[in-house]
N, CA, C and O atoms as a GROMACS GRO file, in nm:
protein
  364
    1MET      N    1   2.037   5.446  -8.191
    1MET     CA    2   2.021   5.523  -8.070
    1MET      C    3   2.143   5.612  -8.051
    1MET      O    4   2.256   5.564  -8.053
    2ASN      N    5   2.121   5.736  -8.033
    2ASN     CA    6   2.230   5.830  -8.006
    2ASN      C    7   2.237   5.854  -7.856
    2ASN      O    8   2.158   5.931  -7.801
    3ILE      N    9   2.330   5.788  -7.789
    3ILE     CA   10   2.336   5.799  -7.643
    3ILE      C   11   2.385   5.934  -7.596
    3ILE      O   12   2.380   5.964  -7.477
    4PHE      N   13   2.433   6.015  -7.687
    4PHE     CA   14   2.481   6.147  -7.648
    4PHE      C   15   2.375   6.254  -7.669
    4PHE      O   16   2.405   6.373  -7.660
    5ASN      N   17   2.253   6.212  -7.696
    5ASN     CA   18   2.138   6.302  -7.704
    5ASN      C   19   2.164   6.419  -7.799
    5ASN      O   20   2.145   6.535  -7.764
    6LYS      N   21   2.207   6.384  -7.921
    6LYS     CA   22   2.229   6.482  -8.028
    6LYS      C   23   2.324   6.594  -7.986
    6LYS      O   24   2.301   6.711  -8.018
    7GLY      N   25   2.429   6.557  -7.916
    7GLY     CA   26   2.533   6.653  -7.881
    7GLY      C   27   2.501   6.743  -7.764
    7GLY      O   28   2.584   6.826  -7.727
    8LYS      N   29   2.385   6.728  -7.704
    8LYS     CA   30   2.349   6.812  -7.590
    8LYS      C   31   2.424   6.765  -7.466
    8LYS      O   32   2.446   6.645  -7.448
    9ASN      N   33   2.462   6.857  -7.382
    9ASN     CA   34   2.524   6.822  -7.255
    9ASN      C   35   2.413   6.784  -7.159
    9ASN      O   36   2.332   6.868  -7.121
   10VAL      N   37   2.409   6.659  -7.120
   10VAL     CA   38   2.300   6.609  -7.037
   10VAL      C   39   2.354   6.576  -6.899
   10VAL      O   40   2.400   6.464  -6.874
   11THR      N   41   2.350   6.672  -6.811
   11THR     CA   42   2.397   6.653  -6.674
   11THR      C   43   2.277   6.645  -6.581
   11THR      O   44   2.187   6.728  -6.587
   12THR      N   45   2.278   6.546  -6.497
   12THR     CA   46   2.170   6.528  -6.401
   12THR      C   47   2.230   6.515  -6.262
   12THR      O   48   2.323   6.438  -6.241
   13ILE      N   49   2.178   6.589  -6.170
   13ILE     CA   50   2.222   6.578  -6.031
   13ILE      C   51   2.129   6.478  -5.963
   13ILE      O   52   2.007   6.495  -5.961
   14LEU      N   53   2.188   6.374  -5.907
   14LEU     CA   54   2.112   6.270  -5.840
   14LEU      C   55   2.078   6.316  -5.699
   14LEU      O   56   2.166   6.353  -5.622
   15LYS      N   57   1.949   6.312  -5.667
   15LYS     CA   58   1.909   6.341  -5.530
   15LYS      C   59   1.927   6.210  -5.454
   15LYS      O   60   1.852   6.114  -5.474
   16GLN      N   61   2.025   6.207  -5.369
   16GLN     CA   62   2.061   6.083  -5.302
   16GLN      C   63   1.994   6.071  -5.166
   16GLN      O   64   1.972   6.170  -5.095
   17LYS      N   65   1.964   5.948  -5.133
   17LYS     CA   66   1.919   5.913  -4.999
   17LYS      C   67   2.025   5.820  -4.945
   17LYS      O   68   2.060   5.722  -5.011
   18ASN      N   69   2.076   5.846  -4.830
   18ASN     CA   70   2.175   5.763  -4.764
   18ASN      C   71   2.307   5.755  -4.841
   18ASN      O   72   2.388   5.667  -4.813
   19ASN      N   73   2.331   5.845  -4.936
   19ASN     CA   74   2.456   5.847  -5.012
   19ASN      C   75   2.495   5.710  -5.065
   19ASN      O   76   2.610   5.669  -5.049
   20LEU      N   77   2.402   5.639  -5.126
   20LEU     CA   78   2.430   5.505  -5.174
   20LEU      C   79   2.528   5.504  -5.290
   20LEU      O   80   2.626   5.431  -5.286
   21ILE      N   81   2.503   5.582  -5.393
   21ILE     CA   82   2.591   5.588  -5.508
   21ILE      C   83   2.609   5.735  -5.547
   21ILE      O   84   2.512   5.808  -5.565
   22ASN      N   85   2.733   5.776  -5.560
   22ASN     CA   86   2.763   5.913  -5.599
   22ASN      C   87   2.778   5.918  -5.751
   22ASN      O   88   2.884   5.886  -5.804
   23ILE      N   89   2.672   5.958  -5.820
   23ILE     CA   90   2.671   5.964  -5.966
   23ILE      C   91   2.701   6.107  -6.009
   23ILE      O   92   2.637   6.202  -5.964
   24LYS      N   93   2.801   6.120  -6.096
   24LYS     CA   94   2.840   6.253  -6.144
   24LYS      C   95   2.750   6.301  -6.256
   24LYS      O   96   2.715   6.418  -6.262
   25GLN      N   97   2.712   6.210  -6.347
   25GLN     CA   98   2.636   6.250  -6.464
   25GLN      C   99   2.567   6.128  -6.525
   25GLN      O  100   2.618   6.017  -6.517
   26TYR      N  101   2.451   6.151  -6.585
   26TYR     CA  102   2.381   6.048  -6.661
   26TYR      C  103   2.399   6.075  -6.810
   26TYR      O  104   2.411   6.190  -6.852
   27ILE      N  105   2.400   5.969  -6.888
   27ILE     CA  106   2.395   5.980  -7.033
   27ILE      C  107   2.258   5.929  -7.074
   27ILE      O  108   2.214   5.822  -7.030
   28THR      N  109   2.190   6.006  -7.158
   28THR     CA  110   2.054   5.970  -7.199
   28THR      C  111   2.048   5.944  -7.348
   28THR      O  112   2.134   5.987  -7.424
   29ASP      N  113   1.942   5.872  -7.389
   29ASP     CA  114   1.919   5.850  -7.532
   29ASP      C  115   1.832   5.964  -7.587
   29ASP      O  116   1.805   6.061  -7.516
   30ASP      N  117   1.790   5.951  -7.712
   30ASP     CA  118   1.711   6.057  -7.777
   30ASP      C  119   1.578   6.084  -7.708
   30ASP      O  120   1.525   6.195  -7.717
   31GLU      N  121   1.524   5.984  -7.639
   31GLU     CA  122   1.396   6.001  -7.570
   31GLU      C  123   1.413   6.050  -7.426
   31GLU      O  124   1.315   6.068  -7.354
   32GLY      N  125   1.536   6.069  -7.385
   32GLY     CA  126   1.560   6.117  -7.248
   32GLY      C  127   1.572   6.006  -7.145
   32GLY      O  128   1.580   6.035  -7.026
   33HIS      N  129   1.575   5.880  -7.188
   33HIS     CA  130   1.592   5.769  -7.095
   33HIS      C  131   1.737   5.758  -7.051
   33HIS      O  132   1.828   5.768  -7.133
   34LYS      N  133   1.758   5.736  -6.923
   34LYS     CA  134   1.894   5.720  -6.872
   34LYS      C  135   1.947   5.584  -6.921
   34LYS      O  136   1.885   5.481  -6.897
   35VAL      N  137   2.061   5.586  -6.988
   35VAL     CA  138   2.119   5.462  -7.040
   35VAL      C  139   2.254   5.430  -6.978
   35VAL      O  140   2.304   5.319  -6.992
   36ALA      N  141   2.313   5.526  -6.909
   36ALA     CA  142   2.441   5.504  -6.844
   36ALA      C  143   2.461   5.610  -6.736
   36ALA      O  144   2.397   5.715  -6.738
   37ALA      N  145   2.551   5.579  -6.644
   37ALA     CA  146   2.584   5.674  -6.540
   37ALA      C  147   2.736   5.683  -6.530
   37ALA      O  148   2.806   5.583  -6.545
   38ILE      N  149   2.784   5.802  -6.506
   38ILE     CA  150   2.928   5.824  -6.491
   38ILE      C  151   2.958   5.842  -6.343
   38ILE      O  152   2.898   5.926  -6.275
   39ILE      N  153   3.054   5.760  -6.294
   39ILE     CA  154   3.097   5.771  -6.155
   39ILE      C  155   3.250   5.774  -6.152
   39ILE      O  156   3.315   5.730  -6.246
   40ASP      N  157   3.305   5.826  -6.044
   40ASP     CA  158   3.451   5.829  -6.026
   40ASP      C  159   3.501   5.687  -6.001
   40ASP      O  160   3.427   5.603  -5.950
   41ILE      N  161   3.627   5.661  -6.035
   41ILE     CA  162   3.687   5.530  -6.011
   41ILE      C  163   3.689   5.498  -5.862
   41ILE      O  164   3.674   5.381  -5.824
   42GLU      N  165   3.706   5.598  -5.777
   42GLU     CA  166   3.705   5.575  -5.632
   42GLU      C  167   3.568   5.525  -5.587
   42GLU      O  168   3.557   5.440  -5.498
   43GLU      N  169   3.463   5.579  -5.650
   43GLU     CA  170   3.327   5.534  -5.618
   43GLU      C  171   3.306   5.391  -5.664
   43GLU      O  172   3.241   5.313  -5.594
   44LEU      N  173   3.360   5.355  -5.780
   44LEU     CA  174   3.350   5.219  -5.829
   44LEU      C  175   3.420   5.121  -5.735
   44LEU      O  176   3.367   5.013  -5.707
   45ILE      N  177   3.537   5.157  -5.688
   45ILE     CA  178   3.610   5.072  -5.594
   45ILE      C  179   3.532   5.058  -5.464
   45ILE      O  180   3.524   4.949  -5.408
   46ARG      N  181   3.473   5.169  -5.416
   46ARG     CA  182   3.393   5.164  -5.293
   46ARG      C  183   3.273   5.072  -5.309
   46ARG      O  184   3.242   4.994  -5.219
   47LEU      N  185   3.206   5.081  -5.425
   47LEU     CA  186   3.090   4.995  -5.450
   47LEU      C  187   3.130   4.848  -5.459
   47LEU      O  188   3.058   4.761  -5.409
   48LYS      N  189   3.242   4.821  -5.522
   48LYS     CA  190   3.291   4.683  -5.533
   48LYS      C  191   3.312   4.624  -5.394
   48LYS      O  192   3.274   4.510  -5.368
   49GLU      N  193   3.373   4.701  -5.304
   49GLU     CA  194   3.394   4.654  -5.167
   49GLU      C  195   3.262   4.638  -5.093
   49GLU      O  196   3.244   4.543  -5.016
   50LEU      N  197   3.171   4.730  -5.116
   50LEU     CA  198   3.040   4.723  -5.052
   50LEU      C  199   2.964   4.597  -5.094
   50LEU      O  200   2.899   4.532  -5.012
   51LEU      N  201   2.972   4.564  -5.223
   51LEU     CA  202   2.902   4.446  -5.273
   51LEU      C  203   2.956   4.317  -5.212
   51LEU      O  204   2.882   4.218  -5.203
   52LYS      N  205   3.081   4.316  -5.170
   52LYS     CA  206   3.138   4.197  -5.106
   52LYS      C  207   3.073   4.168  -4.972
   52LYS      O  208   3.081   4.056  -4.922
   53THR      N  209   3.007   4.269  -4.913
   53THR     CA  210   2.946   4.251  -4.781
   53THR      C  211   2.807   4.186  -4.788
   53THR      O  212   2.751   4.148  -4.685
   54ILE      N  213   2.751   4.173  -4.908
   54ILE     CA  214   2.618   4.112  -4.923
   54ILE      C  215   2.634   3.961  -4.915
   54ILE      O  216   2.708   3.902  -4.994
   55PRO      N  217   2.564   3.896  -4.821
   55PRO     CA  218   2.575   3.751  -4.809
   55PRO      C  219   2.528   3.681  -4.937
   55PRO      O  220   2.432   3.726  -5.000
   56PRO      N  221   2.594   3.572  -4.975
   56PRO     CA  222   2.555   3.498  -5.096
   56PRO      C  223   2.409   3.456  -5.097
   56PRO      O  224   2.348   3.444  -5.204
   57THR      N  225   2.352   3.432  -4.980
   57THR     CA  226   2.211   3.391  -4.973
   57THR      C  227   2.115   3.504  -5.006
   57THR      O  228   1.996   3.479  -5.028
   58GLU      N  229   2.165   3.628  -5.012
   58GLU     CA  230   2.079   3.742  -5.041
   58GLU      C  231   2.106   3.805  -5.178
   58GLU      O  232   2.032   3.894  -5.220
   59ILE      N  233   2.208   3.761  -5.248
   59ILE     CA  234   2.244   3.818  -5.378
   59ILE      C  235   2.126   3.808  -5.475
   59ILE      O  236   2.104   3.900  -5.554
   60TRP      N  237   2.051   3.698  -5.470
   60TRP     CA  238   1.940   3.678  -5.565
   60TRP      C  239   1.842   3.793  -5.560
   60TRP      O  240   1.786   3.831  -5.663
   61LEU      N  241   1.820   3.850  -5.441
   61LEU     CA  242   1.723   3.957  -5.426
   61LEU      C  243   1.764   4.080  -5.505
   61LEU      O  244   1.679   4.146  -5.566
   62TYR      N  245   1.891   4.111  -5.505
   62TYR     CA  246   1.940   4.229  -5.578
   62TYR      C  247   1.941   4.206  -5.729
   62TYR      O  248   1.943   4.301  -5.806
   63LYS      N  249   1.941   4.080  -5.770
   63LYS     CA  250   1.938   4.048  -5.913
   63LYS      C  251   1.795   4.037  -5.966
   63LYS      O  252   1.774   4.042  -6.087
   64ASN      N  253   1.697   4.024  -5.877
   64ASN     CA  254   1.557   4.010  -5.915
   64ASN      C  255   1.486   4.143  -5.887
   64ASN      O  256   1.443   4.169  -5.774
   65LYS      N  257   1.474   4.226  -5.991
   65LYS     CA  258   1.420   4.362  -5.974
   65LYS      C  259   1.279   4.360  -5.914
   65LYS      O  260   1.249   4.440  -5.825
   66GLU      N  261   1.194   4.270  -5.961
   66GLU     CA  262   1.056   4.265  -5.911
   66GLU      C  263   1.053   4.230  -5.763
   66GLU      O  264   0.979   4.293  -5.686
   67ALA      N  265   1.131   4.132  -5.722
   67ALA     CA  266   1.134   4.093  -5.580
   67ALA      C  267   1.193   4.204  -5.495
   67ALA      O  268   1.143   4.232  -5.386
   68PHE      N  269   1.299   4.269  -5.544
   68PHE     CA  270   1.364   4.377  -5.470
   68PHE      C  271   1.266   4.493  -5.448
   68PHE      O  272   1.257   4.547  -5.338
   69GLU      N  273   1.194   4.531  -5.555
   69GLU     CA  274   1.098   4.640  -5.543
   69GLU      C  275   0.985   4.604  -5.447
   69GLU      O  276   0.935   4.690  -5.374
   70SER      N  277   0.943   4.477  -5.447
   70SER     CA  278   0.838   4.432  -5.356
   70SER      C  279   0.885   4.442  -5.211
   70SER      O  280   0.809   4.486  -5.124
   71VAL      N  281   1.007   4.402  -5.184
   71VAL     CA  282   1.062   4.411  -5.049
   71VAL      C  283   1.074   4.557  -5.007
   71VAL      O  284   1.038   4.592  -4.894
   72GLN      N  285   1.124   4.643  -5.097
   72GLN     CA  286   1.136   4.785  -5.066
   72GLN      C  287   0.999   4.845  -5.034
   72GLN      O  288   0.985   4.924  -4.940
   73SER      N  289   0.898   4.808  -5.112
   73SER     CA  290   0.763   4.859  -5.090
   73SER      C  291   0.710   4.812  -4.954
   73SER      O  292   0.651   4.890  -4.880
   74GLY      N  293   0.733   4.685  -4.923
   74GLY     CA  294   0.689   4.632  -4.794
   74GLY      C  295   0.757   4.699  -4.677
   74GLY      O  296   0.693   4.727  -4.576
   75LEU      N  297   0.886   4.726  -4.690
   75LEU     CA  298   0.959   4.795  -4.583
   75LEU      C  299   0.906   4.937  -4.564
   75LEU      O  300   0.895   4.986  -4.451
   76LYS      N  301   0.875   5.004  -4.675
   76LYS     CA  302   0.822   5.140  -4.667
   76LYS      C  303   0.685   5.140  -4.598
   76LYS      O  304   0.660   5.221  -4.510
   77GLU      N  305   0.599   5.048  -4.640
   77GLU     CA  306   0.466   5.038  -4.577
   77GLU      C  307   0.479   5.007  -4.429
   77GLU      O  308   0.406   5.064  -4.347
   78SER      N  309   0.570   4.918  -4.394
   78SER     CA  310   0.590   4.883  -4.254
   78SER      C  311   0.636   5.004  -4.173
   78SER      O  312   0.590   5.025  -4.061
   79SER      N  313   0.727   5.083  -4.230
   79SER     CA  314   0.777   5.202  -4.159
   79SER      C  315   0.668   5.307  -4.141
   79SER      O  316   0.675   5.390  -4.050
   80GLU      N  317   0.565   5.302  -4.228
   80GLU     CA  318   0.453   5.394  -4.217
   80GLU      C  319   0.342   5.338  -4.129
   80GLU      O  320   0.236   5.400  -4.115
   81GLY      N  321   0.365   5.222  -4.069
   81GLY     CA  322   0.267   5.161  -3.981
   81GLY      C  323   0.158   5.085  -4.053
   81GLY      O  324   0.059   5.046  -3.992
   82LYS      N  325   0.174   5.064  -4.182
   82LYS     CA  326   0.074   4.991  -4.261
   82LYS      C  327   0.106   4.842  -4.256
   82LYS      O  328   0.155   4.785  -4.354
   83ILE      N  329   0.078   4.780  -4.143
   83ILE     CA  330   0.108   4.638  -4.126
   83ILE      C  331  -0.018   4.563  -4.087
   83ILE      O  332  -0.113   4.621  -4.036
   84SER      N  333  -0.016   4.436  -4.110
   84SER     CA  334  -0.126   4.350  -4.066
   84SER      C  335  -0.066   4.217  -4.021
   84SER      O  336   0.043   4.179  -4.063
   85LYS      N  337  -0.138   4.149  -3.937
   85LYS     CA  338  -0.091   4.021  -3.886
   85LYS      C  339  -0.137   3.909  -3.981
   85LYS      O  340  -0.248   3.913  -4.035
   86LEU      N  341  -0.050   3.812  -3.999
   86LEU     CA  342  -0.079   3.699  -4.085
   86LEU      C  343  -0.098   3.576  -3.999
   86LEU      O  344  -0.012   3.544  -3.916
   87ASN      N  345  -0.207   3.508  -4.017
   87ASN     CA  346  -0.232   3.385  -3.946
   87ASN      C  347  -0.183   3.270  -4.033
   87ASN      O  348  -0.245   3.237  -4.134
   88LEU      N  349  -0.071   3.210  -3.995
   88LEU     CA  350  -0.010   3.104  -4.075
   88LEU      C  351  -0.098   2.981  -4.087
   88LEU      O  352  -0.084   2.903  -4.182
   89ASP      N  353  -0.189   2.962  -3.992
   89ASP     CA  354  -0.281   2.848  -4.000
   89ASP      C  355  -0.383   2.862  -4.112
   89ASP      O  356  -0.442   2.764  -4.157
   90GLU      N  357  -0.404   2.986  -4.158
   90GLU     CA  358  -0.500   3.011  -4.265
   90GLU      C  359  -0.440   2.996  -4.405
   90GLU      O  360  -0.512   3.005  -4.505
   91ILE      N  361  -0.312   2.973  -4.412
   91ILE     CA  362  -0.246   2.962  -4.542
   91ILE      C  363  -0.251   2.819  -4.592
   91ILE      O  364  -0.201   2.789  -4.701
   0.00000   0.00000   0.00000
């Protein structure tokens, strides 16, 4: 795998929401898949401090991609008013 995409300059501007991570550039493989991201050291330090604020009881969610995506999807649907009531007695 040539992560430098055959010598091409592969710069991608990240469209950010809520300024979560300031990525300067992506490095892609020959198929165009993002394999790495370049960030400033100040951004890395900021992220390290930010990660310290996540309670240990919630760390598992960020490590489980499927669960995290499911929660994100549910939050999006809820914000769009796509909710339903659950009757716990029926479970």
